[in-house]
N, C-alpha and C positions, 0 to 999 in steps of 0.2 A: 341743722349744726349744721352737717355734713355736708352738707350742698355749698353752705355760705366756706366752708375752710376749703375743699376743690376749686368754688372759683377764683379763691383769690389764691390757692398753687396755677391755676392755670395763668390769672392775668402773669404769676411772677414765672413763666416758661415751664413750669410744670404739668404739659397737656394732658400726660396720662392718665393724671390721678381723677380729672372726671369723668373716663366710662365707666371705672372701676365706681368711682363714686353712683354711677347711676345704677349698675347693677347692684351693689349693696344694698340702695335704697328699693330695687325691685323687689330684691328676694325678702327685705322687712317687710315690705307689703303684703307680700303673697301669703306671707305667715302666719298677717294680722288677720287676712280674711279667712286662709283656713283657722284658725281659731277662732274666727267669730262664728262661723256655722256650728262649730260644737260646742260653744259657749252656754246653749241652754237645752243642752243635752239631758235626759233624765229617764227614770222607771219608776213606775207608780204601780202600786198595786191598793185597791180601791174595794173594799166589801160592804154592798149591798145587802139588804136581805134577801132578794132570790136570783143576785148575780154577783160572782167576782170580776172583777175588768184590770186584767193588767195594759198597763202602758206604756208605750217606748217611742220615746222623741229625740230621735236620730238625726240628726242634718237636714230640718226641719220637714223630715218625715215621720207620720202619724202611725205607729201600728200598734191597734189594739185586741184584745185576746179578750174572748168572754165565756166566761164557766158559769157553773152550777156548783154554788159554793159548799154542795151537800157533798158531791163525788169528788173534790179536788185536795189535794195535801199539798203543800208551798215548804219547799224546805232550803236554807240561803247552804253556800259553802262553812266549815268549819273553822276556817280562817279567813281574813281580809285578803290572803295572799295567794286565796285559789283564786280557780274561775270566778268572775263577777255575776256570773250570770246564775239565775233563780230555773230551780227544776222544777216540774210539776207535774203529779199524774192523774188523769182526768180515763174512765171508764177500761181500766189496763192499758192504757198507754201514756209513755211518760213523755214529755216536750222540755227542749232545753229552751226559754226564752231567752234569753242572750245570746245564744250560737245558732237560733232558728233551722234544729237539726228534732226529728223522730224517729223514739226510739221504742224498741219496746219495752213495756216493765218486766224487768228483775228480783227475783227474792232479795234483799239485803239483812243482812246478819245482826 
C-alpha cells in the first residue's frame, strides 16, 4: 500500500516520497526478520526419573543443561516483574540459567 501511494505521488512530481518509502519498507522488513528469529524462543524444564533437563531455545540456538534430579533445587522469582531467569543449585554451585553465570552458593534466610 505504501509503495502504491509513493509511486502515484512520484508520478505526480513528488519524487522525494519514493526514497523515504523505500527506507520505511526496509526498516519494517528488518523488524519482521528480527521478530521471526525470536518468535519460537522458549525455556523448558523436563523431569525424568534419572535426570532433570533444562532446555533454552534462543534465536535457533538450543542450549541444554542436564542434572541429577536428587541433587538440584529449582527456584523462580517472587513476581513476574523480577528477572525471568531460573536459578538452580547443584553440588554447592548456584547457576542462573537465564543469565548464564556461575556463583558460589550462599545461605539464605
